[in-house]
N, C-alpha and C positions, 0 to 999 in steps of 0.2 A: 656565441659568447654571451654570458649572462649579464644582466644589468648590474650597475654599481650603486649602492646606497651609502651615502656619507652620514655616519651616525655621530652626533656630538653629545657626549656625556662624560662626566668625570667619575661616574660610578661604575666600577668594573663589573660587579655582578649584573647590574642592569644592562651593560653593554653586551655581556655574554648571552643574556636572555634574548635581547633584540637580535643578535646575530643568529641565534637558533631559529627564531621566528621568521627572519628574513630568508633563511635557507630553504624553508618550506615553499617560499615563493620564487625560488631559484635566483636569489639576489645576493651578489657578493657584498661584503661589508668593508668599508674603510672607516676606522674609528678616529675621532678627533677629541682630545682631552680638553683643549682650551678653545673657548668661543672665539678668541682672537685669531685662531688659525683656521676658522671655518671658511672664510672667503677664499683664501689662498688654496686651501685643500680642495674646495669645490671646483675651482678653475683648473688646477693641475690634474685632478683625478677625473674630470669630465663626468661628474656624478649625474646619474639619472633621477635620483631621489634624495631629498634632504630630510633627515630625521633628527629632531632635537628633543632630548629628554632633560627637563630642568625642574628645579624646586621653586617654591614661591619667592624666595629671596633673590632669584636670578632674573626676574621678569624684565627689568630695564636692560640688562646686559644682553639678554637673548634677543629682544626685538631690535636693539641697536645692531647686533650682528646680522640679523635678517635683512635689515635695511641696507647694510653694506653689500651683502650678497646680491640683492636685487639691483643695486646701483651698478654692480659689475656686469650686469646683463645676464645673470644666471636665472633662468626661469623654470628650473626643475621643480616638480611638485614638492610641497612641504608638509610634513606630518609633525605634529607637536604632541608631546607626552609630558604630563605634569601632575603634581599633587595639589596644585593651586586651583581652587574652585571659585575664585572671586570673579564677579561680573566683569571687572576691569580687564582681567586676563582673557576672558572669552571675547570681549570686544576687540582687544588688541590682536587676538588670533584672527578674527574676522577681517580686520583692516590689513593684516599681513597676507591675506588671501591664502590662508592655510587650506590645504586640500582636505585635511581631516584633523580632528582634535580629540585626544584620548586622555581620560583621567585614570590615574592609578588606583587600584591594581589593574594592570593591563589585560584585556581579553586577547589572548594570543591568536585565536582563530579569526576574530574580527580584524585584528591588526594585519595579519597576513593577507586577508581578503582585500583590505584597503590598499595594501602595497601593490598587489597584482592589478587592481583597478586603476591606480594612479599611473602605473607603467604603461598600461594599455591606452589610457586617455592621452598620455603624452607622446604616443607613437612608438614606445619601446615595448617589445614583447620578448620574453625569454624563449630561447630555443632548447633549453636543457632543463625545463622544469621537472623535478622529480615527480613521478606518478605514483599514486597509491596502488594502482594495479595496471596491468598491461593494456587495459582498455581506455585509459585516460590519455588525453592529448591536449597540448596547450592550444587554446583557441581564443579568439577575441571575446571580450565580454560585451554586454549591452552597455552603452555609454551612460554613465551616471554614477555619482558618488553619494547620493542621498541614502539614508538608512534603508528606505523602502527598496531601492534598486539593488542595494547590496544583498538584502534578504532574497530578492527575486533571483539574482544571479546564482547565489548559493543553492537555492531550491532547484533551480533549473539544472544545475550540475548533478544533484542527487537524482532528479527525475530521469536524466539522460542515462544514468547507470542501469536503470531498470529497462524493461522492454514493454512497459505498460502504454496503453493509448493515452494521449494527452489532449486536453481541450484547453485552448488558449482564448481568453476573452479580453476585451478592451475596446476602446473607441477606435475609430478609423485613424490610421496614422501613428499608432502607438508603438509599432515595431513587432507585430505578431509574426510576420514571416521571418524576421531576423531571429526571433526566439525559437521558431521551429527549426531553422537552420542550425542554431547552436545546440538544440537537443540532439539533432542528427550528428553533428561534428564531435560532440562529447560522448557519443555512445559507441557501443561495440559494433554498430552498423556503419560507422563512418566511411569504411572502404566501399560500401555499396552506394547506389544512386540515391540522390534526393530529388524526388519528382514533385513539383508543385502543380496543383490543379485548382484553378479559380472557378469554383462552382457557380458563381454568379455570372461569369462571362461566357460560359458554354451553354448554348440553347438546350432546353430540356430534352429534346429529341436526340441530341448528339452526345449527351453526357454518358449514357450507357455504353455506346460504342467506343468512346474515348477511354473509359475506365476498364471495360472488359474486353475490348477488341471485337473483331468480326471475322467470319469465314468468307471465302470467295463466293460471290453470288448471293450473299445474305440480303442485299438490297440493290436497287439500281445504282450502278456506278462502282459497286464493290468488286473490282476485277481481280483482286488478289487478297489473300488472308492478311490480317494485320493484328499484331499483339496489342493488348490494352495496356494502359499505364500501370495497372497493378502488377501485371506480369513483367513489364519492362523494369520496374523498380524492385524486382525480386532480390531479397537480401538487404534491401535498403529501407528508405523511409518515404512514405507518401504523405504529402501535406495537402489536406482538403481545406483550402481557404474559402471563407464566406460559406461555410457548410450550412448555415441557417437559411441560405437562399435556395437550397436544393428543394425541388418539388417532392411531394409525398411519394409518388411511385419510385423515384430514384432513391429516396431515403430507404425504402423497404428493400430494394435490391442491394444497396451498399451495406445495409445491416446484415443481410444474409451472407454476403461475401466476407465480411469481417468475422462473422461467427464461424463459418465453415472453412475459411481460408482457401476457398476455391471459387472459380468463376466459370461461367459458360459464355463463350463468345457468341455474339449474335449469329444465328444460323448454325451454331455448333451443337453437338450432341454429347460430347464428353467433357467432364469437368477438368479444369486446369488448376493445379495447385499453385499457390504463391505464398511467399513468406515475407511480409513487410510489416513495418511498424506504422501505425496510423497516428498522425498528429493533425488535429482539426482546429480551426479558428473561426470565430464569429464576433461581429461587433454588436450583436443583439444580446439581450439578457436571456440566456438559454432557458432558465426556469420559467420566465414569463412566456417565452415562445412555446414551451411545452403546455403551459396552462391554456394558452390561446389556441392550441391545436395546430400550430404552424410547424412544430418540430416533434418528431416521434419520440415518445418517452423511452422506449426500449433502445433506440439509437443514442439518445442522450446519455443513458446509463452506461452504454457500451463505450462511448467516447470519454465520458467524464470520470475516468479512473484516476488520472492525475490532473489537477486543475491549476492553471497558471493565469492569474489576472494581471494585466499590465496597466499601471495607473496612467491617467491623462497627464500631459506635461504640466498643466496648471497645478497639479498635486505634488510636483517635485521641481519647483522653480529653481532650486539651487543647482539643478543640472543644466539649466539653459546656457550658462557660460561655457560649460564643458562641451556641450553640443555645438555651440557657435564656433568654438575653437577647433573642434574636430573637423567639421565640414569646411571651415576656412582653410585649414592646413591641407586637407584632401584636394580642394579645388586649386589651391596655390601650386600643388605638385603637378596638376594637369593643365594649367593655363600658363601661357607665356607672360601675361600681365599679372603681377602680384598685388594682393590687397593687404595692407599693413595690419588690419585688425579693426575692432570696433571701439569707438570712443566711449568714455565712461558714461556719458549721458545717454547714448544710444543703448548701452548695455542695461542701464536702469529701466529704460522704457520697455525693452524686450523682455526683461525679467518680470516686469509687472503685467505684461500682456497675457491674456488667458489662453492663447494658442488653441482655438477650436479645431484646427487641423493637426494638432499635436506635432510630433517630430517631423512628419512629412512636410508640414507647412513651414517649419523652421528651416529645413534643408532647402526647400524651394526658394525661400527668402534669401538665403546666402547665395544660391546660384544666381538669383536676380541681380544681386550686387555686382556680379562679375560681368553682366551685360554692358554696363557703363561704369567700370571701376573708378573710384575716386583716386586722386593723387596721394592722399594721406589716409589716416584712419577713417572708418565709416562713421558718418554722423547721422542724426535723425533725418536731415534733409537729403541724404544719399539713398534712403530707402525708397522703394517704388511708390508712386503716387497712390495707387490703389491700397497699398498696405498702410500708408500714413492716414488715409481717409478712414480705414478700418480702426486704426488706433484712436482717432478722434471720436468715432462713433461709439466705441465701447468704453470711452472715458478711462483709458489705461495709462494716462500720463502719471508721473511720479506724485503729483499733488493728490490725485485720487487715491493712489495706493497708501499714502501717508494717512489719509482720512480713514481708509478701511482698517489700517493697522491700529489707529487710536480707538476706533469704534470697538474693535475686538478686545483690546486691552481694558477699556472701561467696562465693557459688558462682562468680562471675566474677572473684574475687580483686581486687575493687574496680576492675576495668576497666569504665569507664562505658559504652563502646560495646556490649560484650558483655552487660552488665546490662540496657541499654535493649532490646537485641534479645530477650532472654529475657522481658522484661515486655511486649514488643510495643508499645513506645512510642519516641518520639524522645529524643535526648539532652536536648533542651530540657525535655521532660516529666519526664525523670529528675531534672534539676537542680531543677525546680519541686517535685517530691515530696521531694527531700532538704532543700530549704529549708523546706517546710511542716512536716516532721516533725523538723527540727533534727538531721539525720543527718550525721555526719562519719565519717571513716575509723575502722574498728574498731567502728562502730555505737554509739559513746558519745555521749550527748547533750551539746550545748554547755552550758558553764557560764555 
């Protein structure tokens, strides 16, 4: 059964256009003409998504209706569409915790992508999404609603439709293996095997036998022939994780295998054909590694056909709340003791934190909370001692973030775009921070 979107607008042509855009995301539509009916309709229809399209003169009425919906306990993701570009409306949307905010004219593709992402992040996934071709399949997206993550998810889908080699880069813990899995699941090879090889974890002397296999008697202890991982994954995808840690001899042999699409088992004399897609990942700067002679240039060019770079979590802070919610819901499903959520002050601290371990560190933190779960929402004091010490050490408390925000605004002469670039965040994130810390021009707090 497909998801249900509750669309509130009195403009019939606009409602028809939204219905068509939602259909591409396999989402049914229930239309509401009057904002007064929004709350009742959301409860009765059990909506998975709330969409409100409004004009500038309706701002007060709209946000009053949203407050009533939230008071009724409805936490469905909220998308807002308006022709109102005033800063007051942007701030109001941030305070209403809108999942996304669109100005008209509406970008239909961007809107449909946002709808799909909201449904995934809220735990709903359509089972009857219409596919552009027979090779498409509905799969989970990478968690994140920031503009950068939306672009990455869309690009990942396009890459998956080809059969080109992919090189995924990014810091440790940014989700490179998940990206590789999604490339496989969204590709025509999804019915084949996905085989992951951690090149850093396999000793240099064993990597060749693991990848290519060996014949009986090839070395002491080889009592019988064994297929290599490239042969086992035939028809599917092989993920070479931490490919930058592979030694020079292994790099040369892997390059030859990729180019010829055949391998020789250790001790074998006849070539064995294989057909796999290669997806590789590294947390190194591959261009720098090539310059330093640590990574073969020809192997780099062979792998770097399609390039996917995953940003650090500190570069997409607006996604921290989504990630916390995702892992909290996942762990609540698997643990007998439930955790109510994170208190606002804890969320503020975690959003300001730089997350050197990225998404992996965040996931581990949520898991740590379940070791000694609190009776109510998670506070700063409920976080592990080691993590709280780290917060103090990096000066990541809200006062420090407010100072960084003001410094960036003053340096950019209050140009929001330049300030956002300096802080490595989107304009939406900048507005969110300004609203959270009551920052107005000249850095004076609101009265």
